[in-house]
C-alpha positions as CSV (number, residue, x, y, z in Angstrom):
1,M,0.0,0.0,0.0
2,D,1.3,3.5,-0.9
3,R,2.0,5.6,2.1
4,V,0.4,9.1,2.6
5,I,2.5,11.3,4.9
6,L,1.6,14.7,6.2
7,H,4.0,17.3,7.5
8,Y,2.7,20.3,9.4
9,D,4.8,23.3,10.3
10,M,3.5,26.2,12.4
11,D,4.0,29.6,10.8
12,A,6.6,31.7,12.6
13,F,5.5,29.9,15.7
14,Y,7.0,32.0,18.6
15,A,6.3,35.3,16.8
16,S,2.8,34.3,15.9
17,I,2.0,33.5,19.5
18,E,3.3,36.9,20.6
19,I,1.2,38.7,17.9
20,R,-1.9,36.7,18.8
21,D,-1.5,37.7,22.5
22,N,-0.5,41.3,21.7
23,P,-2.5,42.7,18.8
24,K,-0.4,45.9,18.8
25,Y,2.4,43.8,17.3
26,K,0.3,43.0,14.2
27,N,1.7,44.2,10.8
28,R,4.9,45.3,12.4
29,P,8.3,43.8,11.7
30,M,9.2,41.9,14.9
31,V,11.4,39.1,16.2
32,V,11.5,36.9,19.2
33,A,15.0,37.1,20.4
34,G,17.5,37.4,23.2
35,G,20.9,38.2,21.7
36,V,20.1,36.1,18.7
37,V,16.9,35.9,16.6
38,T,14.9,32.8,17.4
39,T,11.9,33.6,15.2
40,A,11.2,36.4,12.8
41,N,7.6,37.2,11.6
42,Y,6.9,37.6,7.9
43,E,7.1,41.4,8.0
44,A,10.6,41.2,9.4
45,R,11.7,38.5,6.8
46,K,11.0,41.0,4.1
47,Y,14.1,42.9,5.3
48,G,16.2,39.8,5.1
49,I,16.0,39.0,8.8
50,H,16.1,35.3,9.8
51,S,16.7,33.0,12.7
52,A,20.2,32.6,14.1
53,M,21.0,36.3,13.1
54,S,22.2,38.6,15.9
55,T,19.8,41.2,17.0
56,F,22.4,43.8,16.3
57,E,22.6,42.7,12.6
58,A,18.8,42.5,12.4
59,K,18.5,46.1,13.8
60,K,20.8,47.3,11.0
61,L,18.5,45.8,8.4
62,C,15.4,47.2,10.0
63,P,16.0,50.1,12.5
64,N,12.3,50.1,13.7
65,L,12.4,46.3,14.4
66,L,10.4,45.2,17.4
67,I,12.2,42.8,19.6
68,V,10.3,40.6,22.1
69,F,12.1,38.5,24.7
70,P,11.2,34.7,24.4
71,N,8.8,33.1,26.8
72,K,9.6,29.5,26.2
73,E,7.2,28.2,28.9
74,K,4.3,29.8,27.0
75,Y,5.5,28.3,23.7
76,F,5.8,24.9,25.2
77,K,2.3,25.0,26.6
78,E,0.9,26.1,23.2
79,S,2.8,23.2,21.6
80,Q,1.2,20.7,24.0
81,I,-2.2,22.0,23.0
82,I,-1.4,21.4,19.3
83,H,0.1,18.0,20.0
84,N,-3.1,17.0,21.8
85,L,-5.2,18.1,18.9
86,V,-3.1,16.2,16.4
87,L,-3.2,13.0,18.6
88,K,-7.0,13.0,18.2
89,I,-6.5,12.1,14.6
90,T,-4.1,9.2,15.0
91,H,-1.2,8.0,17.2
92,K,1.1,7.6,14.2
93,I,2.8,10.9,14.7
94,E,6.5,11.9,15.0
95,F,6.8,15.2,16.7
96,I,10.2,16.6,15.7
97,A,9.9,20.0,17.3
98,L,7.5,22.2,19.3
99,D,6.1,23.5,16.0
100,E,6.2,20.7,13.5
101,G,5.7,17.0,13.0
102,Y,5.0,14.1,10.6
103,I,1.7,12.2,10.6
104,D,1.1,8.9,8.8
105,I,-2.4,9.4,7.4
106,T,-2.4,6.4,5.1
107,D,-5.4,4.9,6.9
108,V,-7.1,8.2,8.0
109,I,-7.2,9.7,4.6
110,K,-9.7,7.1,3.4
111,K,-12.4,8.9,5.5
112,F,-12.0,12.1,3.5
113,S,-13.1,12.9,-0.1
114,S,-9.6,14.1,-1.0
115,K,-6.2,14.9,0.3
116,E,-6.9,18.6,-0.4
117,K,-9.9,18.5,1.8
118,F,-8.0,16.8,4.7
119,A,-5.2,19.4,4.5
120,K,-7.7,22.3,4.6
121,T,-9.6,20.8,7.5
122,F,-6.4,20.2,9.4
123,R,-5.2,23.8,9.0
124,E,-8.6,25.2,9.9
125,R,-8.9,23.0,13.0
126,I,-5.6,24.1,14.4
127,F,-6.5,27.8,13.7
128,K,-9.9,27.4,15.4
129,H,-8.5,26.0,18.6
130,T,-5.3,28.1,18.9
131,G,-5.7,31.2,16.7
132,L,-2.4,30.2,15.0
133,T,-1.8,29.3,11.4
134,C,0.2,26.3,10.1
135,S,1.3,25.2,6.7
136,V,0.7,21.6,5.5
137,G,2.4,19.3,3.0
138,I,1.2,15.9,2.0
139,G,3.5,13.5,0.1
140,I,4.3,9.9,-0.5
141,N,7.0,10.0,2.3
142,K,8.6,12.3,4.8
143,I,11.0,14.1,2.5
144,S,8.3,15.0,-0.1
145,A,5.8,16.0,2.7
146,K,8.5,18.2,4.3
147,I,9.3,20.1,1.1
148,A,5.6,20.4,0.2
149,S,4.8,22.1,3.5
150,D,7.2,24.9,2.7
151,I,5.8,25.7,-0.7
152,N,2.8,27.8,0.1
153,K,3.7,29.4,3.5
154,P,2.1,30.9,5.4
155,F,-1.2,29.1,6.0
156,G,-1.0,27.2,2.8
157,Q,-0.8,23.6,1.6
158,Y,0.7,21.6,-1.2
159,I,0.4,18.0,-2.3
160,F,2.7,15.5,-4.1
161,N,0.7,12.5,-5.2
162,N,3.7,10.5,-6.6
163,E,7.4,10.6,-7.3
164,E,6.9,11.9,-10.8
165,E,5.2,15.1,-9.5
166,F,8.0,15.6,-6.9
167,I,10.8,15.2,-9.5
168,E,9.1,17.6,-11.9
169,Y,8.7,20.2,-9.2
170,M,12.2,19.9,-7.8
171,K,14.3,19.6,-11.0
172,D,14.8,23.3,-11.5
173,K,15.3,24.1,-7.8
174,K,18.7,25.0,-6.3
175,I,20.5,22.0,-4.9
176,R,20.5,23.7,-1.4
177,K,16.8,22.9,-1.4
178,L,17.6,19.3,-0.7
179,Q,17.7,18.4,3.0
180,G,21.2,17.3,4.0
181,V,22.9,19.8,1.6
182,G,24.4,22.5,3.8
183,E,26.4,25.6,2.8
184,K,29.8,23.8,2.6
185,F,28.4,20.8,0.7
186,E,26.6,23.2,-1.7
187,K,29.9,24.8,-2.6
188,I,31.5,21.4,-3.3
189,L,28.6,20.5,-5.6
190,N,28.8,23.8,-7.4
191,K,32.4,23.2,-8.2
192,D,31.3,20.0,-9.9
193,N,28.7,22.0,-11.9
194,I,25.8,20.7,-9.9
195,F,23.6,23.7,-9.2
196,L,20.1,22.4,-9.6
197,V,18.4,19.3,-8.2
198,G,17.9,18.0,-11.7
199,D,21.7,18.0,-12.3
200,I,21.9,15.0,-9.9
201,H,19.8,12.8,-12.2
202,K,22.6,12.3,-14.7
203,F,24.6,10.4,-12.1
204,S,24.1,6.9,-10.9
205,L,24.0,5.9,-7.2
206,K,27.5,4.3,-7.5
207,E,28.9,7.4,-9.1
208,L,27.5,9.7,-6.4
209,I,28.8,7.5,-3.6
210,K,32.3,7.4,-5.3
211,K,32.4,11.2,-5.6
212,Y,30.9,12.2,-2.3
213,G,30.9,9.2,0.1
214,K,28.2,6.8,1.0
215,S,26.0,9.0,3.2
216,R,26.1,12.1,1.1
217,G,25.9,10.1,-2.2
218,E,22.8,8.3,-0.9
219,I,21.1,11.5,0.2
220,L,21.7,13.1,-3.2
221,Y,20.5,10.1,-5.2
222,L,17.4,9.4,-3.0
223,Y,16.2,12.9,-2.2
224,S,16.6,14.2,-5.7
225,R,14.1,11.5,-6.8
226,G,11.7,11.8,-3.9
227,I,12.7,8.5,-2.4
228,D,12.6,8.1,1.4
229,H,11.7,4.8,3.1
230,S,12.2,6.1,6.7
231,P,9.1,5.4,8.8
232,V,7.1,7.9,11.0
233,D,8.7,6.9,14.3
234,Y,5.6,7.3,16.4
235,D,6.4,4.7,19.0
236,K,10.2,4.7,18.9
237,P,11.9,5.4,22.3
238,I,14.3,8.3,22.4
239,H,18.0,7.2,22.6
240,S,21.1,9.4,22.7
241,V,24.8,9.2,23.0
242,G,27.3,12.0,23.4
243,A,30.0,13.7,25.5
244,E,30.5,16.9,27.5
245,N,33.4,18.4,29.4
246,T,33.6,21.0,32.2
247,Y,36.8,23.1,32.0
248,S,38.8,24.3,35.0
249,F,39.4,27.7,33.3
250,P,36.8,29.4,31.0
251,L,37.4,29.3,27.3
252,N,38.0,32.9,26.3
253,T,39.5,32.8,22.8
254,E,38.1,31.6,19.5
255,E,41.1,29.4,19.0
256,E,40.4,27.6,22.3
257,L,36.8,27.2,21.5
258,I,37.4,25.7,18.0
259,K,39.9,23.3,19.4
260,K,37.7,22.1,22.3
261,I,34.6,21.8,20.0
262,E,36.6,19.4,17.8
263,E,37.9,17.5,20.8
264,I,34.4,16.9,22.3
265,Y,32.9,16.2,18.9
266,N,35.5,13.4,18.3
267,I,34.7,11.8,21.6
268,A,31.0,11.9,21.0
269,Y,31.4,10.6,17.4
270,D,33.6,7.7,18.6
271,R,30.8,6.7,21.0
272,L,28.2,6.9,18.2
273,K,30.4,4.6,16.0
274,K,30.9,2.1,18.8
275,K,27.1,1.9,19.2
276,N,26.9,1.1,15.5
277,C,24.2,3.7,15.1
278,L,23.0,6.4,12.7
279,T,21.5,9.6,14.1
280,K,18.9,12.2,13.0
281,T,19.6,14.8,15.6
282,V,22.7,16.7,16.7
283,S,22.4,18.7,19.9
284,I,24.9,21.0,21.5
285,K,25.1,22.4,25.1
286,V,27.1,25.4,26.3
287,K,27.4,26.6,29.9
288,Y,29.0,29.8,31.0
289,S,30.8,30.9,34.2
290,D,27.6,32.5,35.4
291,R,25.9,29.1,35.1
292,K,23.7,30.3,32.2
293,T,23.2,27.3,29.8
294,I,22.3,27.3,26.1
295,S,21.1,24.2,24.2
296,K,20.4,23.9,20.5
297,A,19.6,21.0,18.2
298,K,19.2,20.2,14.5
299,T,17.1,17.4,13.2
300,T,17.1,15.9,9.7
301,T,14.8,13.5,8.0
302,I,17.4,10.9,7.1
303,A,19.7,9.2,9.7
304,T,23.4,9.3,9.1
305,N,26.8,8.6,10.7
306,N,28.9,10.6,8.2
307,K,31.5,12.3,10.3
308,D,31.9,15.4,8.2
309,T,28.2,15.9,7.8
310,L,27.5,15.7,11.5
311,F,30.5,17.9,12.3
312,E,29.1,20.5,9.9
313,Y,25.7,20.4,11.7
314,A,27.4,20.8,15.1
315,N,29.4,23.7,13.8
316,E,26.3,25.4,12.4
317,L,24.7,25.2,15.9
318,F,27.8,26.6,17.6
319,N,28.0,29.4,15.1
320,E,24.5,30.5,16.1
321,I,25.7,31.3,19.6
322,E,26.4,35.0,20.0
323,K,28.5,34.9,23.1
324,R,31.6,32.7,22.4
325,N,33.7,33.4,25.5
326,D,33.7,32.7,29.2
327,I,32.5,29.1,28.5
328,K,32.9,26.5,31.2
329,L,31.2,23.5,29.6
330,L,30.8,22.1,26.1
331,G,28.6,19.2,25.1
332,I,27.6,17.4,21.9
333,T,24.9,14.7,21.9
334,F,23.5,12.6,19.1
335,K,19.8,11.7,19.5
336,N,17.1,9.8,17.6
337,L,19.4,6.9,17.0
338,T,18.8,4.0,14.6
339,E,20.9,0.8,14.6
340,F,22.9,0.6,11.4
341,S,21.9,-3.0,10.8
342,I,18.2,-2.1,10.6
343,R,18.4,0.9,8.3
344,Q,15.2,1.2,6.2
345,L,16.8,2.0,2.9
346,S,17.3,-0.9,0.4
347,F,19.6,-0.1,-2.5
348,N,19.7,-3.5,-4.1
349,L,16.5,-2.7,-5.8
350,F,17.9,0.3,-7.6
351,K,19.2,0.0,-11.1
352,D,22.0,2.3,-12.1
């Protein structure tokens, strides 16, 4: 039976909650931020402001920008309301953040006249109960649903009914559009004259693995064709492995920080390899001398154990941290682990 997977993504979640609760913020460029932008509303995004940008830089782009300090307890409670609403549909749900998740609606969709009707009803129901908008994508798997949900933001929907529709839509999109292709990897691909998703189709799986390694080669081959066999992990226990270290003297130079990040990453990665696991989530932890602690995480759809890819993810997270001195503790953790032996992808069916 063909799967039907839905991905929902709340629109500018933190900012939308603040605007709902404070109507005076409406139609004004605003961000939820401490020293770094957590969420920018759509008015602010028109100025080029985005998450992980420093508020100083954001203010330069938009001098009249409204900055609201985050209230994470409120956002968490709102997320629980949304989760409870979604769980009334089915238990086959993988919540991957406070504001987004995957739902396997293969059985549920039979009760509706169309996928379009289901997506519209889903969005309207969330809005009715929370006053918040979300965008919805429906696809044949997680990767197609994820990309679909981003097409008609905000408060929109898009549907891929098969791989052919996905390939046709994606072929002229920039290669960075593929999940798993970060800034550094994009530059490597550009040097090889791969700029668009469609440029990947001229290569076989073997050729891509030979050029870019097993993990990256597989991502390019599969995702460019809309192939993703990973399940919606609705009843999977959370596992993690990692490492952290507390330093006798605070780290106060960029050179020290870079060196210690690499050291702690190598320890965490060695533990991941010994577990013989792949991971979907990279999480970092930083604690300062004043005991203030910051944690950040990045989750991808496909599990991997590629050392360079995971290190790039970790570095992206550390680069989002504005204050990079007076650090007493560093930690890196890999979560959402999958045993390598039970990986869902089956490449022996592919024909090069």
